[in-house]
N, C-alpha and C positions, 0 to 999 in steps of 0.2 A: 357370586350370584347363587342363591340356594337352588338345589335340584328338587324337583317334585315328581313329575311323571316319568322322567328317565334321567339317567346319569348324564350330567351336562357335558363333560369333556368327551365321553364316548359318543354321545348322540350327535354332537356338533360335527365331529369328524365323519361319522358314518352317514349322517343326513346330508352333509355337503357332497359326499361321494356319490350318493344316490341322486341328488338333485342335479349334479353337474357331470355325471359320468359320460354323457354323450354330447356335451355342450359345444364341441367343435363342429357339429353337423351344420351344414350350410343353411342359411335362413332365406327369407323371402326378399325378392327384389321389389319391396313395397315402396321404396322411395328412391328417386333418381337423384344422386348427389349434385348433378350439374344444374338442376332446375327445381325450384320450390313451387313454381307457379303451375306447371303442367303435369297432368297425370292421366293415365288411361287405364281402363280395366284390363285385367289379364285373366285368361282361362287356365293358366298353368296350375297343375295339381301339386307340383312340388314347390319347395321354397328355397330357391338358390340364394347365394350370399348377397347381402345388402352392400357389402363394403367394397366390392370391385377390386381395385388395385391396392386399397388400404388393407394391410394385413395385421391381424392381431395374433398374439402368440397362442398356439394351441398345441395339443399333444395327441398321441395315438389314443384312440378310444379303448378303454379297458372294459371288457364285458362284465356286467353285473351278474353274479351267479344266481341261478334260479332256485334259491333256497329260502326257507322261512328264517328271518333274522331272530336272534335271541334278545335283541334290544328293542326298545319301543320307538317306532318312527313317529314323528309328529303328524298328527292328523291335519293340522292347519299351520302352514308357514306363511309368514308375511315378510316382504322385503322392501326396504327403503333403498332404491336403486340410485345411489348417490355417486357422483364423480365424473359424469359425462363431460362437463365443461372443462374440468381440469385435465381430463384425458386428451381432449382436442388441443388444449393449450400446450401440453407437453410435446405434442407432435406437430406444433405450429400449423394447426388446421383451424378452420372456422368452427365456432361452437356448435353450429348445426350438424357438423360431421360427427361430433361427439355424441349427439343425440341419435344420429343414425346408427352409430356403433352400439349405443345402449339399446336401441330397438332390436338390433340384431341379436344381442345377448338375451333379450326377453324371449324372442322366438325360439332360440336355442334351449332356453330353460323350459319352456312349455313342452317342446318336443322331448326333452329329457324326462319330464314327469310322465308324459304319455308312454314313453318307452319303459319307464319303471313300472307302470301299471301292468304292462304285458308280461314283465319278468317275475313279478311277485306272485307267490302262491297264495291264493285266497283261502282264509280259514273257513272251517265248516260253520254253517249257519247255526245260530243259537248257542255257539260255544263261547265260553269266556276266554278272551284273548286280547293281547295288546294290538295296537294299531299296526297293520302290516303294509300300509301304503299311505302316501300323502294324498288326501282327498280334496283339499282346498289350498289355493295359493293366491295371496293378495299382494298386488304390486302397486307401490306408490308412484303413479305416473305423472300427476300434476297436482300440486297442492294449492290451496287457496292463497298461500303466501307467494306462489310463483308468479302472480300477476304483477309483482313489482319488478320483474325482469324486463329487459329491453323488448320493445314490441316486435322487433325483427326476430328475436329468438323465440318468443311466444308463438308467432305465426309459423315458424319452422317446426316447432314442437307439435302443433295441432295438425299441420300438414302430414307429418310422420304418423301421428295417431290415426288420421283419416285413411291414409294408405294402408296401414295395418288392418283396419276394419274391412276395407275393400278386399284385401288379399285373403283374409281369413274366411270370407264367405265361400271361397273356392277350396278351402283346406279339407282334406279327406276326413280328419277327425271331426270337424264341424258337421260335415255332411252325414257322417255315420252316427252322429249323436253321442259321441263319447266324450265331448268336452262342452261345458257350459261356460260361456263368457258373460259375466255380469259387470255392470258399471256401478261403482259407488261414488256418490258425490252429486253435485247439483248440475245436471245437464240442461236445465232451463235457463241458465245464465246466458244472456244474449251476447256476452263478450266472447263466448265460444263460437267459432264460425258455424253458420247454419249447416253447411255441408258435413262438417265433422260430427255435429250432433245427430244429423240424420243417419249417417253411416254407422255410428255406434249403436243407435237404437235398432236399426235394421239387423245388425249382427246379433245383438242381444235377443231379439225376437226370433231370429232364425235358429239360433242355438237352442232356445227354449222349446221351439216346436220340434226340432229334430230329436232332442233328448226325450221329449214326451212320446214321440212316435217310436223311438227305440225301446223305451220301457214297455210300451203297450205290446210291441211285437216280441218281447223277450219271452222265452219258453219257461224260464224259471225266475223266481223273485230275486235270487242272488245276483243276477246279471245287471239289474238296474243300479246296483251300488257301484258299478265300475265307471261312473261318470266322474270326470275330473272338472272341478269348478275353478275357473280362473277369474278373479275379481280385479278389475282395473280401477284404482282410485283416481278419479279425474275430477279436478275442481273440488277436491275433498279436503276437509279439515276436521280433526277430532273434536275441537271445541264447537265448531259450527254444527256438527252432528248432534252433540249433546244438547246444544241450545234448541235446535229444531225439535228434538224429541221432548224436551221439557215444555216447549210451547204447545205441542200437540196434547201432552198430558194435561196442561192447564185448561185447554179448550174443552177437553172431555169432562173435566171437573165442573167448569162453568156451565156447560150444557146440561149437567145433571146425569150424564152417562156414568160417571164414577163419583164416589164420595171423596171428600178431602183426605181421607185416610190413605188413598192411593199414593199420596206424596211420600209416604213412609215405605213404600214398596219399590225397591230398585228395579224389580223385574218389569214394572210399568214403564220405566224409562228404556230398559234394554229392548223391549219389544217394539219400541218406536224409533230405534236407531236404523240407519240405512243398512246396518250389518246384522239386523235381527235374524235373518235367515241363515247366518253363518255361526259355526261354533267359535268360541274365543280362540285366538291364535295360541299355539303351544310354543312356537319359536319365532322370534323376530330377528331378522338379519339386516344389518345396515353396513353397506360398503362405503368406501371413500374416506375412512379415518375419523369422521365426526362421531362423537359418542353422546347422542341425544335422540329422542323420538321425533322431534320436529312436528308436533301436533298430529301424529299418526296413530290412529286406533287407541286414543287415550283411555276411553272407557273399557275397551275390549282387552287391553294389554295388561290388566291388573295382575295376572298370574303367569304371564308369558316369560319364558327364558329369552334373554336378549344377548345377541352375539354381534360384536363390532369387528369389522375387518378393515384394515388399512388399504386394501386393494380397491382400485377404482372399478366401478361397475362394468365398463366394457371389457375389462381384463379378468372378471370374476368367473373363470372357467374351471375345468377340472383340476388345474394345478393351484387354485387359490388356497 
């Protein structure tokens, strides 16, 4: 794979170290393994482990030195979090427990990225510099192709997603406005449980409002750039996104808003994608051993570095 913005081998090793340096930290009790039907709100400000008695291999946290790195950190990373079902099969557990472990790893990753923001020295404004921190992280949570899975597994997945949304409303970073959680994909699909759609929209709006308030209250302009954007791709497909963008473009041409020449301008498609507000990913990581994109960010990934790991997603920790 050709290197462009940063040397591939060095950036992969160092980026993974930064992404996962604190990934053994405990996560939220956002889902109760014994029951998929019942859930209650919690006012806990911390995020204790999801897994209970099920243990995953972790190691001592190694502190990230508070120095300016000499290499270029990707501004936007995207992850295909594959291997939850195989993880549970290897441990003779229900598939739903693999998704619980996968959700635990997602929460760990988000906390790691937040920790990384605190440790990185921010460059001076208006100076020419390489990226010093990861600003965007997109996670492939549920694809349009996942509807072919057994209904019981789908229901468990959306229950986990719903519980995550409920828990993150109480998270300190969300309340402080230091994290923006966005949803990519079609949430209007009625196959998604209504409660799940509602909780995801509420979380997204809450994050947006808190981030706006934080930026308004900031004493200097540099502070507003410290927001970490987490994008959850739910009911998302790269082809479907390109299709809806071209449909919107065609409608604009038919209505006379744009001339037919707009068909020759790829930026007219880019600005109509659900990822239009994001920079293209610099690095895409896929766990689980498969070596394909699986309809993920097809338009956006044109110049991304791609790294494939054989490690299953629930085990993708600081030792990966």
